[in-house]
Short mmCIF file of the C-alpha atoms (twelve columns), coordinates in Angstrom:
data_MODEL
# 
_entry.id   MODEL 
# 
loop_
_atom_site.group_PDB 
_atom_site.id 
_atom_site.type_symbol 
_atom_site.label_atom_id 
_atom_site.label_alt_id 
_atom_site.label_comp_id 
_atom_site.label_asym_id 
_atom_site.label_seq_id 
_atom_site.Cartn_x 
_atom_site.Cartn_y 
_atom_site.Cartn_z 
_atom_site.pdbx_PDB_model_num 
ATOM 1   C CA . MET A 1   26.068  -2.425  -8.743  1 
ATOM 2   C CA . SER A 2   23.100  -4.702  -7.918  1 
ATOM 3   C CA . ASN A 3   22.229  -2.480  -4.867  1 
ATOM 4   C CA . ARG A 4   22.231  0.580   -7.153  1 
ATOM 5   C CA . GLN A 5   19.998  -1.009  -9.635  1 
ATOM 6   C CA . GLY A 6   17.656  -2.266  -6.707  1 
ATOM 7   C CA . ILE A 7   17.612  1.197   -5.277  1 
ATOM 8   C CA . ALA A 8   16.584  2.560   -8.929  1 
ATOM 9   C CA . PHE A 9   13.729  0.154   -9.289  1 
ATOM 10  C CA . VAL A 10  12.316  0.793   -5.736  1 
ATOM 11  C CA . ILE A 11  12.242  4.468   -6.385  1 
ATOM 12  C CA . LEU A 12  10.623  3.850   -9.924  1 
ATOM 13  C CA . SER A 13  8.031   1.817   -8.213  1 
ATOM 14  C CA . MET A 14  7.150   4.347   -5.625  1 
ATOM 15  C CA . ALA A 15  6.812   6.994   -8.314  1 
ATOM 16  C CA . ALA A 16  4.500   4.581   -10.290 1 
ATOM 17  C CA . PHE A 17  2.386   3.776   -7.172  1 
ATOM 18  C CA . THR A 18  1.832   7.459   -6.689  1 
ATOM 19  C CA . LEU A 19  0.819   8.138   -10.198 1 
ATOM 20  C CA . GLU A 20  -1.658  5.161   -9.483  1 
ATOM 21  C CA . ASP A 21  -2.886  6.974   -6.551  1 
ATOM 22  C CA . MET A 22  -3.386  10.113  -8.614  1 
ATOM 23  C CA . PHE A 23  -5.462  8.385   -11.026 1 
ATOM 24  C CA . ILE A 24  -7.661  6.745   -8.326  1 
ATOM 25  C CA . LYS A 25  -8.145  10.283  -6.582  1 
ATOM 26  C CA . LEU A 26  -9.002  11.880  -10.012 1 
ATOM 27  C CA . LEU A 27  -11.607 9.183   -10.516 1 
ATOM 28  C CA . SER A 28  -12.952 9.445   -7.122  1 
ATOM 29  C CA . SER A 29  -14.351 12.852  -7.671  1 
ATOM 30  C CA . ASN A 30  -16.818 11.406  -9.999  1 
ATOM 31  C CA . ILE A 31  -16.949 7.769   -9.573  1 
ATOM 32  C CA . PRO A 32  -18.363 6.034   -6.122  1 
ATOM 33  C CA . VAL A 33  -16.118 3.824   -4.180  1 
ATOM 34  C CA . GLY A 34  -17.849 0.637   -4.990  1 
ATOM 35  C CA . GLN A 35  -17.724 1.317   -8.668  1 
ATOM 36  C CA . LEU A 36  -13.922 2.201   -8.449  1 
ATOM 37  C CA . LEU A 37  -13.313 -1.096  -6.836  1 
ATOM 38  C CA . CYS A 38  -15.058 -3.052  -9.506  1 
ATOM 39  C CA . MET A 39  -13.405 -0.995  -12.255 1 
ATOM 40  C CA . PHE A 40  -9.816  -1.448  -10.782 1 
ATOM 41  C CA . GLY A 41  -10.409 -4.945  -9.752  1 
ATOM 42  C CA . LEU A 42  -11.629 -6.048  -13.180 1 
ATOM 43  C CA . GLY A 43  -8.734  -4.068  -14.961 1 
ATOM 44  C CA . THR A 44  -5.796  -5.360  -12.945 1 
ATOM 45  C CA . ALA A 45  -7.141  -8.876  -12.359 1 
ATOM 46  C CA . SER A 46  -7.387  -9.234  -16.037 1 
ATOM 47  C CA . LEU A 47  -3.915  -7.909  -16.656 1 
ATOM 48  C CA . PHE A 48  -2.506  -10.411 -14.035 1 
ATOM 49  C CA . ALA A 49  -4.853  -13.243 -15.540 1 
ATOM 50  C CA . GLY A 50  -3.097  -12.537 -18.835 1 
ATOM 51  C CA . ILE A 51  0.365   -13.002 -17.331 1 
ATOM 52  C CA . MET A 52  -0.698  -16.096 -15.705 1 
ATOM 53  C CA . TRP A 53  -2.026  -17.642 -18.811 1 
ATOM 54  C CA . PHE A 54  1.295   -16.410 -20.879 1 
ATOM 55  C CA . ARG A 55  3.437   -18.138 -18.138 1 
ATOM 56  C CA . GLY A 56  1.378   -21.156 -17.657 1 
ATOM 57  C CA . ILE A 57  0.494   -20.533 -13.995 1 
ATOM 58  C CA . ARG A 58  -2.652  -22.347 -12.937 1 
ATOM 59  C CA . ILE A 59  -5.318  -20.640 -11.112 1 
ATOM 60  C CA . ASP A 60  -5.932  -23.799 -8.927  1 
ATOM 61  C CA . GLU A 61  -2.360  -24.422 -7.742  1 
ATOM 62  C CA . PRO A 62  -2.268  -26.568 -4.657  1 
ATOM 63  C CA . GLY A 63  -2.857  -24.369 -1.446  1 
ATOM 64  C CA . ALA A 64  -3.690  -21.316 -3.398  1 
ATOM 65  C CA . TRP A 65  -7.343  -21.055 -2.037  1 
ATOM 66  C CA . GLU A 66  -6.796  -22.287 1.557   1 
ATOM 67  C CA . LYS A 67  -7.126  -20.253 4.781   1 
ATOM 68  C CA . VAL A 68  -3.920  -18.203 4.575   1 
ATOM 69  C CA . PRO A 69  -4.138  -17.094 1.149   1 
ATOM 70  C CA . LEU A 70  -7.806  -16.211 1.693   1 
ATOM 71  C CA . ALA A 71  -7.035  -14.171 4.702   1 
ATOM 72  C CA . ARG A 72  -4.596  -12.213 2.797   1 
ATOM 73  C CA . THR A 73  -7.288  -11.367 0.250   1 
ATOM 74  C CA . LEU A 74  -9.800  -10.258 2.870   1 
ATOM 75  C CA . CYS A 75  -6.896  -8.035  4.306   1 
ATOM 76  C CA . GLU A 76  -6.469  -6.778  0.580   1 
ATOM 77  C CA . ALA A 77  -10.143 -6.046  0.165   1 
ATOM 78  C CA . GLY A 78  -10.181 -4.002  3.541   1 
ATOM 79  C CA . ALA A 79  -7.121  -2.178  2.573   1 
ATOM 80  C CA . ALA A 80  -8.408  -1.059  -0.885  1 
ATOM 81  C CA . SER A 81  -11.959 -0.144  0.069   1 
ATOM 82  C CA . THR A 82  -10.850 1.990   2.972   1 
ATOM 83  C CA . PHE A 83  -7.840  3.316   0.752   1 
ATOM 84  C CA . TYR A 84  -10.086 4.485   -1.853  1 
ATOM 85  C CA . LEU A 85  -12.595 6.021   0.496   1 
ATOM 86  C CA . ALA A 86  -9.767  7.932   2.128   1 
ATOM 87  C CA . LEU A 87  -8.577  9.100   -1.128  1 
ATOM 88  C CA . SER A 88  -12.132 10.400  -2.168  1 
ATOM 89  C CA . LYS A 89  -12.357 12.341  1.131   1 
ATOM 90  C CA . VAL A 90  -8.793  13.818  2.119   1 
ATOM 91  C CA . ASP A 91  -5.567  14.883  0.423   1 
ATOM 92  C CA . LEU A 92  -3.321  12.400  -1.199  1 
ATOM 93  C CA . THR A 93  -0.500  13.678  0.618   1 
ATOM 94  C CA . LEU A 94  -2.077  12.805  4.022   1 
ATOM 95  C CA . VAL A 95  -2.883  9.393   2.949   1 
ATOM 96  C CA . ALA A 96  0.614   8.777   1.651   1 
ATOM 97  C CA . ALA A 97  2.144   10.187  4.851   1 
ATOM 98  C CA . VAL A 98  -0.079  7.820   6.941   1 
ATOM 99  C CA . TYR A 99  0.971   5.073   4.803   1 
ATOM 100 C CA . GLN A 100 4.548   5.516   5.705   1 
ATOM 101 C CA . ALA A 101 3.914   3.849   9.043   1 
ATOM 102 C CA . VAL A 102 3.246   0.630   7.498   1 
ATOM 103 C CA . PRO A 103 6.770   -1.057  8.255   1 
ATOM 104 C CA . LEU A 104 6.469   0.176   12.142  1 
ATOM 105 C CA . VAL A 105 3.042   -1.368  12.444  1 
ATOM 106 C CA . ILE A 106 4.280   -4.456  10.870  1 
ATOM 107 C CA . VAL A 107 7.044   -4.657  13.588  1 
ATOM 108 C CA . LEU A 108 4.049   -4.282  16.126  1 
ATOM 109 C CA . GLY A 109 2.135   -6.940  14.679  1 
ATOM 110 C CA . ALA A 110 5.063   -9.501  14.113  1 
ATOM 111 C CA . PHE A 111 5.557   -9.038  18.027  1 
ATOM 112 C CA . LEU A 112 1.756   -9.583  18.895  1 
ATOM 113 C CA . PHE A 113 0.804   -12.346 16.398  1 
ATOM 114 C CA . LEU A 114 4.096   -13.964 15.045  1 
ATOM 115 C CA . GLN A 115 5.820   -14.024 18.532  1 
ATOM 116 C CA . GLU A 116 8.889   -12.243 16.819  1 
ATOM 117 C CA . GLN A 117 11.346  -10.706 19.389  1 
ATOM 118 C CA . VAL A 118 11.339  -6.783  19.381  1 
ATOM 119 C CA . GLY A 119 14.076  -5.146  21.206  1 
ATOM 120 C CA . TRP A 120 13.446  -1.854  23.251  1 
ATOM 121 C CA . ARG A 121 15.030  0.361   20.461  1 
ATOM 122 C CA . ARG A 122 12.567  -0.836  17.861  1 
ATOM 123 C CA . TRP A 123 9.740   -0.393  20.248  1 
ATOM 124 C CA . PHE A 124 11.005  3.111   20.757  1 
ATOM 125 C CA . ALA A 125 11.015  3.629   16.999  1 
ATOM 126 C CA . VAL A 126 7.441   2.153   16.761  1 
ATOM 127 C CA . LEU A 127 6.293   4.715   19.403  1 
ATOM 128 C CA . ILE A 128 7.867   7.642   17.614  1 
ATOM 129 C CA . GLY A 129 6.249   6.770   14.321  1 
ATOM 130 C CA . LEU A 130 2.655   6.323   15.989  1 
ATOM 131 C CA . ALA A 131 3.392   9.912   17.388  1 
ATOM 132 C CA . GLY A 132 4.041   10.927  13.841  1 
ATOM 133 C CA . VAL A 133 0.768   9.612   12.618  1 
ATOM 134 C CA . MET A 134 -0.969  11.412  15.362  1 
ATOM 135 C CA . LEU A 135 0.603   14.613  14.472  1 
ATOM 136 C CA . ILE A 136 -0.545  14.089  10.776  1 
ATOM 137 C CA . THR A 137 -4.197  13.107  11.679  1 
ATOM 138 C CA . ARG A 138 -4.517  15.397  14.731  1 
ATOM 139 C CA . PRO A 139 -7.404  13.644  16.669  1 
ATOM 140 C CA . GLY A 140 -8.954  15.851  19.273  1 
ATOM 141 C CA . LEU A 141 -7.938  19.149  17.754  1 
ATOM 142 C CA . ALA A 142 -9.731  21.655  15.498  1 
ATOM 143 C CA . GLU A 143 -8.018  20.571  12.388  1 
ATOM 144 C CA . PHE A 144 -8.935  17.005  12.876  1 
ATOM 145 C CA . ASP A 145 -10.883 15.406  9.934   1 
ATOM 146 C CA . PRO A 146 -12.625 12.227  10.912  1 
ATOM 147 C CA . ASN A 147 -12.096 10.941  7.277   1 
ATOM 148 C CA . SER A 148 -8.509  10.868  7.886   1 
ATOM 149 C CA . LEU A 149 -9.130  7.708   10.012  1 
ATOM 150 C CA . TRP A 150 -9.871  5.808   6.755   1 
ATOM 151 C CA . ALA A 151 -6.196  6.216   5.787   1 
ATOM 152 C CA . VAL A 152 -5.183  4.971   9.267   1 
ATOM 153 C CA . VAL A 153 -7.673  1.856   8.852   1 
ATOM 154 C CA . SER A 154 -6.417  1.154   5.464   1 
ATOM 155 C CA . MET A 155 -2.743  1.214   6.612   1 
ATOM 156 C CA . LEU A 156 -3.615  -1.199  9.309   1 
ATOM 157 C CA . PHE A 157 -5.263  -3.468  6.809   1 
ATOM 158 C CA . VAL A 158 -2.073  -3.307  4.683   1 
ATOM 159 C CA . ALA A 159 0.198   -4.082  7.569   1 
ATOM 160 C CA . GLY A 160 -2.103  -7.264  8.177   1 
ATOM 161 C CA . ARG A 161 -1.683  -8.303  4.683   1 
ATOM 162 C CA . ASP A 162 1.827   -8.112  4.696   1 
ATOM 163 C CA . LEU A 163 2.184   -10.058 7.986   1 
ATOM 164 C CA . VAL A 164 -0.224  -12.720 6.438   1 
ATOM 165 C CA . THR A 165 1.831   -12.806 3.260   1 
ATOM 166 C CA . ARG A 166 4.881   -14.101 5.445   1 
ATOM 167 C CA . LYS A 167 2.718   -17.242 6.136   1 
ATOM 168 C CA . VAL A 168 1.686   -17.799 2.528   1 
ATOM 169 C CA . GLN A 169 3.454   -20.893 1.000   1 
ATOM 170 C CA . LYS A 170 6.623   -19.694 -0.825  1 
ATOM 171 C CA . ARG A 171 5.839   -22.075 -3.698  1 
ATOM 172 C CA . LEU A 172 2.817   -19.996 -4.607  1 
ATOM 173 C CA . SER A 173 3.448   -17.860 -7.540  1 
ATOM 174 C CA . SER A 174 3.475   -14.017 -6.549  1 
ATOM 175 C CA . ILE A 175 1.574   -13.262 -9.687  1 
ATOM 176 C CA . LEU A 176 -1.206  -15.706 -8.686  1 
ATOM 177 C CA . ILE A 177 -1.108  -14.033 -5.324  1 
ATOM 178 C CA . SER A 178 -1.464  -10.614 -6.759  1 
ATOM 179 C CA . PHE A 179 -4.123  -11.898 -9.192  1 
ATOM 180 C CA . GLN A 180 -6.368  -13.048 -6.095  1 
ATOM 181 C CA . GLY A 181 -5.622  -9.666  -4.333  1 
ATOM 182 C CA . PHE A 182 -7.296  -7.718  -7.291  1 
ATOM 183 C CA . LEU A 183 -9.790  -10.255 -8.057  1 
ATOM 184 C CA . VAL A 184 -11.412 -9.849  -4.654  1 
ATOM 185 C CA . LEU A 185 -12.020 -6.165  -5.431  1 
ATOM 186 C CA . ILE A 186 -14.881 -7.054  -7.775  1 
ATOM 187 C CA . PRO A 187 -17.147 -8.695  -4.956  1 
ATOM 188 C CA . THR A 188 -15.923 -6.316  -2.620  1 
ATOM 189 C CA . GLY A 189 -17.145 -3.397  -4.965  1 
ATOM 190 C CA . ILE A 190 -20.450 -5.160  -5.443  1 
ATOM 191 C CA . LEU A 191 -21.119 -5.550  -1.734  1 
ATOM 192 C CA . TRP A 192 -19.873 -1.904  -1.010  1 
ATOM 193 C CA . HIS A 193 -22.234 -0.738  -3.781  1 
ATOM 194 C CA . TYR A 194 -25.392 -2.432  -2.443  1 
ATOM 195 C CA . GLY A 195 -24.483 -1.949  1.084   1 
ATOM 196 C CA . THR A 196 -24.242 1.764   0.846   1 
ATOM 197 C CA . GLY A 197 -26.722 2.427   -1.798  1 
ATOM 198 C CA . GLU A 198 -24.439 4.281   -4.202  1 
ATOM 199 C CA . ALA A 199 -25.796 5.259   -7.560  1 
ATOM 200 C CA . LEU A 200 -23.758 4.066   -10.570 1 
ATOM 201 C CA . VAL A 201 -22.239 6.788   -12.775 1 
ATOM 202 C CA . PRO A 202 -22.029 6.418   -16.520 1 
ATOM 203 C CA . VAL A 203 -18.417 5.662   -17.433 1 
ATOM 204 C CA . SER A 204 -17.037 8.187   -20.115 1 
ATOM 205 C CA . ARG A 205 -13.839 7.762   -22.324 1 
ATOM 206 C CA . TYR A 206 -12.108 10.042  -19.820 1 
ATOM 207 C CA . HIS A 207 -12.806 7.543   -16.828 1 
ATOM 208 C CA . LEU A 208 -11.601 4.823   -18.920 1 
ATOM 209 C CA . VAL A 209 -8.388  6.498   -19.586 1 
ATOM 210 C CA . LEU A 210 -7.808  7.234   -16.052 1 
ATOM 211 C CA . THR A 211 -8.609  3.609   -15.073 1 
ATOM 212 C CA . LEU A 212 -6.238  2.348   -17.741 1 
ATOM 213 C CA . GLY A 213 -3.521  4.672   -16.392 1 
ATOM 214 C CA . GLY A 214 -4.024  3.694   -12.822 1 
ATOM 215 C CA . VAL A 215 -3.817  -0.102  -13.895 1 
ATOM 216 C CA . VAL A 216 -0.838  0.386   -15.952 1 
ATOM 217 C CA . PHE A 217 1.094   2.355   -13.313 1 
ATOM 218 C CA . GLY A 218 -0.019  -0.053  -10.679 1 
ATOM 219 C CA . ALA A 219 1.217   -2.933  -12.782 1 
ATOM 220 C CA . ILE A 220 4.575   -1.084  -13.147 1 
ATOM 221 C CA . GLY A 221 4.919   -0.269  -9.656  1 
ATOM 222 C CA . TYR A 222 4.424   -3.887  -8.800  1 
ATOM 223 C CA . TYR A 223 6.987   -5.137  -11.261 1 
ATOM 224 C CA . CYS A 224 9.701   -2.628  -10.260 1 
ATOM 225 C CA . ILE A 225 9.105   -3.187  -6.433  1 
ATOM 226 C CA . VAL A 226 9.547   -7.002  -6.771  1 
ATOM 227 C CA . HIS A 227 12.459  -6.640  -9.157  1 
ATOM 228 C CA . GLY A 228 14.247  -4.003  -7.066  1 
ATOM 229 C CA . MET A 229 13.812  -6.055  -3.877  1 
ATOM 230 C CA . ARG A 230 15.318  -9.197  -5.680  1 
ATOM 231 C CA . LEU A 231 18.289  -7.065  -7.048  1 
ATOM 232 C CA . GLY A 232 19.442  -5.589  -4.072  1 
ATOM 233 C CA . GLU A 233 20.002  -6.290  -0.217  1 
ATOM 234 C CA . ALA A 234 16.642  -5.743  1.376   1 
ATOM 235 C CA . SER A 235 18.382  -3.820  4.104   1 
ATOM 236 C CA . VAL A 236 19.763  -1.454  1.489   1 
ATOM 237 C CA . VAL A 237 16.960  -0.987  -0.883  1 
ATOM 238 C CA . ALA A 238 13.997  -1.060  1.507   1 
ATOM 239 C CA . PRO A 239 14.472  2.344   2.943   1 
ATOM 240 C CA . PHE A 240 13.957  4.088   -0.384  1 
ATOM 241 C CA . ARG A 241 10.255  3.068   -0.117  1 
ATOM 242 C CA . TYR A 242 10.112  6.197   1.736   1 
ATOM 243 C CA . SER A 243 10.596  8.301   -1.324  1 
ATOM 244 C CA . ARG A 244 6.988   7.587   -2.085  1 
ATOM 245 C CA . ILE A 245 6.135   10.527  0.342   1 
ATOM 246 C CA . LEU A 246 8.216   12.977  -1.613  1 
ATOM 247 C CA . PHE A 247 6.352   11.930  -4.969  1 
ATOM 248 C CA . ALA A 248 3.079   12.315  -3.106  1 
ATOM 249 C CA . ILE A 249 3.896   15.865  -1.958  1 
ATOM 250 C CA . LEU A 250 5.023   16.732  -5.475  1 
ATOM 251 C CA . VAL A 251 1.789   15.290  -7.134  1 
ATOM 252 C CA . GLY A 252 -0.350  16.672  -4.455  1 
ATOM 253 C CA . ALA A 253 0.961   20.110  -4.901  1 
ATOM 254 C CA . ILE A 254 1.020   20.086  -8.809  1 
ATOM 255 C CA . VAL A 255 -2.097  18.399  -9.514  1 
ATOM 256 C CA . PHE A 256 -4.451  18.842  -6.636  1 
ATOM 257 C CA . GLY A 257 -2.984  22.121  -5.165  1 
ATOM 258 C CA . GLU A 258 -2.380  20.554  -1.801  1 
ATOM 259 C CA . ARG A 259 -0.141  22.265  0.597   1 
ATOM 260 C CA . VAL A 260 1.507   20.491  3.591   1 
ATOM 261 C CA . ASP A 261 1.615   22.421  6.853   1 
ATOM 262 C CA . ALA A 262 4.420   22.291  9.510   1 
ATOM 263 C CA . PRO A 263 2.790   19.664  11.861  1 
ATOM 264 C CA . THR A 264 2.250   17.179  9.010   1 
ATOM 265 C CA . LEU A 265 5.972   17.766  7.741   1 
ATOM 266 C CA . LEU A 266 6.994   16.963  11.373  1 
ATOM 267 C CA . GLY A 267 4.862   13.914  11.536  1 
ATOM 268 C CA . ILE A 268 6.323   12.759  8.258   1 
ATOM 269 C CA . GLY A 269 9.876   13.440  9.666   1 
ATOM 270 C CA . LEU A 270 9.116   11.448  12.646  1 
ATOM 271 C CA . ILE A 271 7.618   8.414   10.765  1 
ATOM 272 C CA . VAL A 272 10.477  8.301   8.253   1 
ATOM 273 C CA . SER A 273 13.313  8.757   10.883  1 
ATOM 274 C CA . ALA A 274 11.655  5.880   13.062  1 
ATOM 275 C CA . GLY A 275 11.244  3.809   10.099  1 
ATOM 276 C CA . LEU A 276 14.716  4.283   8.754   1 
ATOM 277 C CA . TYR A 277 16.189  3.356   12.282  1 
ATOM 278 C CA . ALA A 278 13.927  0.357   12.661  1 
ATOM 279 C CA . PHE A 279 15.464  -0.840  9.145   1 
ATOM 280 C CA . GLU A 280 18.872  -0.264  10.481  1 
ATOM 281 C CA . ARG A 281 18.208  -2.287  13.587  1 
ATOM 282 C CA . GLU A 282 16.980  -5.129  11.582  1 
ATOM 283 C CA . ALA A 283 19.817  -4.977  9.370   1 
ATOM 284 C CA . ARG A 284 22.228  -5.170  12.347  1 
ATOM 285 C CA . LYS A 285 20.278  -8.238  13.686  1 
ATOM 286 C CA . GLY A 286 20.513  -9.872  10.361  1 
ATOM 287 C CA . THR A 287 24.320  -9.349  10.430  1 
ATOM 288 C CA . ARG A 288 24.703  -10.730 13.822  1 
ATOM 289 C CA . ALA A 289 22.625  -13.819 12.971  1 
ATOM 290 C CA . ARG A 290 25.053  -14.583 10.114  1 
ATOM 291 C CA . ILE A 291 28.222  -14.185 12.208  1 
# 
């Protein structure tokens, strides 16, 4: 029963995150990236600050502002800025498809930076997944859009963030870590604004409603993914993260009129298949370790 509930919460979180992406993309057609970063950073950081106050979590917890948590926030800043830029330039479906490779890149990063052992089967899965990314972005071909590389860069930052998160002290509150991740978007947005010379755009009620929608669904997604991963076994519920690409295809088609061609579908299939296989190998490894 716990696994079923965990799966339900993970799927719900992926739907919520996709709706958050939708609001960001709708806003990105009128609001520049630097301003978007500040708006979402202020809105979501304020939400988590309220949760911290309600739960009595101190902002100055011991170790909260040391090198590892700060490194994580820098990865978050890089991931968010390139993600917002990618959404403003290319299809939501493409960005979501590239993001499906995050678990496979984490396997690669864990080998390179954390000295974790990776067997040849998981190496093969990583290569298949990366081939899927190449099919989706198509570098060197006529259909190649250089802006799609922003999605790849953002995906790499997210993988780096998740790898650094493994080194964050477990006693630090997840709420505080999330607060840091959104708080850093404010100075990042200011630096982006002045660095690129973007002009500020007057914020209308429509923009505020979209921002509120993004903040609310982002918070719902965060809560559901944390709750879902705690309810069920990781090896059972984690693969359902891939449901996000289905929601992205649906929202992309209905809201933005996006169409997914055959090479992109093949690339998505390769990434998802490789990711599921990597999850299965990791589950077997964990089972053997417990015997």
